[in-house]
N, C-alpha and C positions, 0 to 999 in steps of 0.2 A: 336448426338452422340454415342456408348454408348464405355465403353472402353476396350472393348475386337475390339470394330470398328477401334479405334485411334491407336490398338497395330497393329494391320493388316496392318495400314496404314504405319504405321511407318516401319516397316519390308519391305511392297513392294516396297516402294518406296527408302528402302536404295542398294547402291548398293553390297549387299551380293550376294553372288554365291544361285543358287533356292538350292540348298541342306540345305547350310548353311537354306535359310530360313523358310524350312520344318525344319528343327534339331528343329527349335526355335520354331515352333508352338506346336511341338510336344511338345515338356521341357514347353511351358509354361503354355497350356491347360491340362498337367497331375500336375499341382501342387497343392498341398492341397487349399481348400478352402481357406478357411480362409490366407494363406500365397499368394492366389494369387489377390488377391484385392489391396495388398501392393505392390507386387512384378509392375503390372501393374501403378499404381501411381506413383512410382518409375521412371519407363523406360517412360514414360510419358513424365513426369516432365524433365529425359535427356535421351535422344533417343538414344545419340550415345552409351552409353553402350550397346545397341544389339553387339555391332561387336565385345564387349569385355567377353558377354558371350560364343557367336557361339563359337568365340577362343579358350575359355577353354574347350568348349564344348568338340571341336575335338583334346584336350590336352588330355583329361580327354580315348578321345575313344582310342586314339593312345597306350597313357599308360599302360590300362587295354587291349588290346589285346596284348601288348608284355609281360603282365604282371611283368614290373618293380618298385619296390615300393622304391627304391631310388626318382629314376623320381617320384613316385604319393607325396612323402611327400615334393620335392622340390616347384609339382605344389600347395603344400594344404601351403606350406610356400607366394609362389606366391601370390595366390587367397587370403589371409586374405592380405596379403599387398592392392591387388590390394580394395578387401571390407571397406577397411581403408580409402585407399585416395577418395571410392565414397564418403562416411560417409563426409567427413571431403570438398570434393570439392561444392563451389558453385556455 
């Protein structure tokens, strides 16, 4: 099974809403090629991260819709903490 098939399996077997699954597919397939393989490897290693990515994406969409600059800055800080946590989480 290739990496994208593994990612599809992880997403399909998750209990994310269908809309979230579709959004994840769109996000992951639109990544630049040089970043895609690294991201796929990370998700295969830590599949639960898809829930954080899906939630983060929804928050970004809402903040952009509202054009809330303060909420955007707060989300970026949250995202930074999340990434640090992911990097150190074994």
